[in-house]
C-alpha positions as CSV (number, residue, x, y, z in Angstrom):
1,M,48.2,-74.9,21.7
2,V,47.8,-72.3,24.8
3,K,45.9,-73.7,27.8
4,I,45.2,-71.5,30.4
5,T,44.3,-67.8,30.3
6,P,45.9,-66.7,34.2
7,T,45.6,-63.6,35.9
8,N,47.3,-62.0,38.3
9,A,45.4,-63.6,41.3
10,D,47.0,-67.0,39.5
11,I,50.0,-65.7,40.4
12,P,51.3,-67.5,44.2
13,S,50.2,-71.0,42.8
14,L,52.1,-70.5,39.1
15,L,54.8,-69.1,40.8
16,C,55.0,-70.9,44.3
17,D,58.4,-72.1,44.2
18,L,59.3,-68.1,43.9
19,W,56.5,-66.8,46.0
20,T,57.1,-69.1,49.0
21,P,60.2,-67.1,50.5
22,L,58.3,-63.9,50.2
23,S,57.4,-62.3,53.0
24,E,53.5,-60.8,52.6
25,E,54.9,-57.1,52.4
26,Q,57.0,-58.5,49.3
27,R,54.6,-60.4,47.9
28,V,52.3,-57.1,47.4
29,L,55.4,-55.1,45.7
30,L,55.6,-57.7,43.3
31,S,52.2,-58.0,43.0
32,E,51.4,-54.4,42.1
33,H,54.4,-54.7,39.6
34,I,53.9,-58.4,37.5
35,T,52.2,-58.3,33.8
36,I,50.9,-60.9,32.0
37,Q,51.7,-61.1,28.4
38,N,50.2,-63.0,25.6
39,Y,52.5,-63.5,22.6
40,K,51.5,-65.0,19.2
41,K,53.6,-67.9,17.7
42,N,57.3,-66.3,16.4
43,E,56.9,-63.5,18.0
44,H,60.0,-61.3,19.9
45,I,60.2,-61.3,23.6
46,Y,63.4,-59.7,23.4
47,I,66.1,-59.4,21.1
48,E,69.9,-59.2,20.9
49,G,71.2,-56.0,22.0
50,E,67.9,-54.9,24.3
51,T,68.7,-53.4,28.0
52,P,67.0,-56.3,30.6
53,T,63.8,-55.3,32.1
54,H,62.2,-58.0,33.0
55,M,62.5,-61.3,34.3
56,M,60.2,-63.5,32.6
57,C,58.3,-66.7,33.4
58,L,56.8,-68.8,30.7
59,L,53.7,-70.0,31.8
60,A,52.3,-71.6,28.5
61,G,53.5,-72.7,25.6
62,K,57.3,-73.0,24.1
63,V,60.4,-70.1,23.9
64,K,63.5,-70.6,22.4
65,I,66.4,-68.4,22.8
66,Y,68.9,-67.9,19.8
67,K,72.1,-66.4,19.1
68,E,72.5,-65.0,15.3
69,G,75.5,-66.1,13.6
70,V,77.3,-65.7,10.5
71,G,75.7,-65.4,7.0
72,G,72.2,-65.6,8.7
73,R,73.0,-68.8,10.5
74,N,71.3,-69.0,14.2
75,Q,72.1,-71.1,17.2
76,I,69.4,-72.2,19.4
77,I,71.0,-71.7,22.8
78,R,68.2,-73.1,25.5
79,L,64.4,-73.8,24.8
80,Y,61.9,-73.4,27.7
81,K,58.8,-75.2,29.1
82,P,56.7,-74.1,31.3
83,V,56.9,-73.1,33.9
84,E,60.7,-71.8,33.7
85,Y,62.4,-68.4,34.1
86,F,64.1,-66.7,31.8
87,G,65.6,-63.0,30.6
88,Y,67.5,-62.0,33.7
89,H,71.1,-63.7,33.2
90,A,72.6,-60.5,31.6
91,Y,70.7,-57.8,34.0
92,F,72.9,-59.6,36.7
93,S,76.2,-59.4,34.9
94,H,75.7,-56.1,34.1
95,K,75.1,-56.1,30.4
96,D,72.4,-56.0,27.3
97,Y,71.0,-59.4,25.5
98,I,73.8,-61.1,23.6
99,C,70.4,-63.5,22.1
100,T,67.2,-63.3,21.3
101,A,64.0,-64.7,22.6
102,T,61.2,-65.9,20.5
103,T,58.1,-68.1,20.8
104,V,57.8,-70.8,18.9
105,E,54.4,-71.2,19.4
106,P,51.7,-69.4,20.9
107,S,52.7,-68.4,25.0
108,V,51.7,-66.6,28.0
109,I,54.4,-65.2,29.8
110,C,54.7,-63.6,33.2
111,Q,56.7,-60.1,33.6
112,I,58.9,-59.6,36.8
113,P,60.3,-56.1,36.6
114,L,63.9,-56.7,37.4
115,H,64.9,-53.4,39.1
116,I,61.9,-54.6,41.3
117,L,63.2,-58.1,42.2
118,N,66.8,-57.1,42.6
119,A,65.1,-55.1,45.8
120,V,63.4,-57.8,47.0
121,V,66.4,-60.0,46.5
122,K,68.3,-57.6,48.4
123,Q,66.0,-57.9,51.5
124,N,65.6,-61.9,51.3
125,N,68.4,-64.2,51.5
126,Q,65.8,-67.1,50.7
127,L,64.7,-65.8,47.4
128,A,68.9,-64.6,46.5
129,Y,69.6,-68.2,46.6
130,F,66.6,-69.3,44.8
131,I,67.9,-67.1,42.1
132,I,71.7,-68.3,42.3
133,E,70.6,-72.1,42.0
134,R,68.7,-71.2,38.8
135,L,72.0,-69.4,37.6
136,S,74.1,-72.3,38.3
137,H,72.4,-75.1,36.8
138,G,71.9,-72.7,33.7
139,L,75.6,-72.7,33.4
140,D,76.0,-76.1,34.3
141,V,73.6,-76.8,31.0
142,A,75.3,-74.5,29.1
143,D,78.5,-76.2,29.6
144,Q,77.4,-79.8,29.2
145,R,76.0,-78.7,25.4
146,T,78.8,-76.3,24.3
147,V,80.3,-79.9,25.0
148,N,78.4,-81.7,23.4
149,L,77.9,-80.0,19.9
150,T,81.8,-79.4,19.5
151,Q,82.8,-82.7,20.1
152,K,79.9,-85.1,18.8
153,H,79.4,-85.7,15.1
154,I,76.5,-84.9,13.2
155,R,74.3,-87.7,14.1
156,G,75.4,-88.1,17.8
157,R,74.4,-84.0,17.7
158,L,71.0,-84.3,16.4
159,A,69.6,-88.0,18.2
160,E,71.1,-86.0,21.5
161,S,68.8,-82.8,20.4
162,L,65.7,-85.3,20.1
163,L,66.5,-86.7,23.6
164,L,66.6,-83.0,24.4
165,L,63.5,-82.2,22.8
166,R,61.6,-85.4,24.5
167,D,62.9,-84.9,27.8
168,S,62.0,-80.8,27.5
169,Y,58.6,-81.2,26.2
170,G,57.4,-84.9,26.6
171,V,55.6,-86.8,24.5
172,E,52.0,-86.9,22.9
173,E,49.2,-89.4,24.2
174,D,50.6,-92.2,22.0
175,G,53.7,-92.0,23.8
176,F,56.0,-91.7,21.1
177,T,55.2,-88.2,18.9
178,L,57.2,-85.6,20.3
179,S,55.1,-82.9,22.1
180,I,57.0,-80.0,19.9
181,Y,57.1,-79.5,16.3
182,L,59.9,-77.4,15.3
183,S,60.8,-77.0,11.7
184,R,64.1,-78.5,10.0
185,E,65.7,-75.2,10.3
186,D,65.5,-74.6,14.1
187,L,66.0,-78.4,14.7
188,A,69.1,-77.9,12.8
189,N,70.0,-74.7,14.7
190,L,69.3,-76.5,18.1
191,S,72.0,-79.2,16.6
192,N,74.9,-76.9,15.2
193,M,74.5,-78.3,12.0
194,T,73.0,-77.1,8.1
195,T,69.1,-77.6,7.1
196,S,70.6,-79.8,4.9
197,N,72.7,-81.7,7.3
198,A,69.7,-82.4,9.5
199,I,67.7,-83.2,6.6
200,R,69.6,-86.0,5.8
201,T,70.2,-87.3,9.0
202,L,66.7,-87.3,10.0
203,S,66.0,-89.4,6.6
204,Q,68.7,-92.1,7.8
205,F,66.9,-92.6,11.3
206,A,63.7,-92.7,9.8
207,A,65.3,-95.6,7.2
208,E,67.0,-97.5,9.7
209,K,63.4,-97.5,12.1
210,L,64.8,-95.3,14.9
211,I,62.1,-92.4,14.2
212,A,59.1,-92.0,12.0
213,I,58.7,-88.7,10.0
214,D,55.1,-87.1,9.4
215,G,55.3,-83.2,8.4
216,R,56.7,-81.5,11.6
217,K,55.7,-84.6,13.9
218,I,58.7,-86.9,15.1
219,K,58.0,-90.3,16.5
220,L,60.6,-91.5,18.2
221,I,60.3,-95.5,17.7
222,D,63.6,-96.8,18.9
223,E,64.9,-94.8,22.0
224,E,67.5,-97.0,23.2
225,K,69.5,-96.6,19.7
226,L,69.4,-93.0,20.4
227,K,70.8,-92.9,23.1
228,K,73.9,-94.8,22.1
229,I,74.4,-92.8,19.3
230,S,73.7,-89.4,21.2
231,R,76.1,-91.2,24.0
232,I,79.1,-92.5,21.5
233,G,78.9,-88.9,19.6
């Protein structure tokens, strides 16, 4: 559940890493154009083929970026958590979106018009560096994911995905249960496998007492063995 209801007055504290390099004039300019939107679960934020108009910052909730594949099978490219930026890569490469962004749960998103942001970037070297850093980090993550999803076997890919979810979203108060409840289809799309293979491999992990399953809730029981499976692929 979304636990915050931010307003534009909260933007300086919520977007402090982006806000700090700005001059007072630039802060006023962005403040006048920033909007905050609430999204329901499974609601599209943008879809493949659309022209990018805003940089998005996820303030609360969870978002998945995925590419539609052959036969209706999707590949989840990235998962975002608060406070992370997305939706701007295509703009700076002068292309339309090649993927779709959808909420995994009710979410709150800050939207910054890209033409305004671009004007400020041209005036502010520190903000330009901020954008470059995030683009570079995103490329590193994408490269590593490409290698892992193409070279690892099914067990290695699924183990890696479970650990990725743990690292990205953390665990509940018990210290073991993942704080994100993905459908089996989404978990398969994240791991580059069919839904039936994901279900079968999850059952194997449960039988080996590496995890425990309760509906969509997954508890990581033996992280060290999962890390070993992920490492050896």
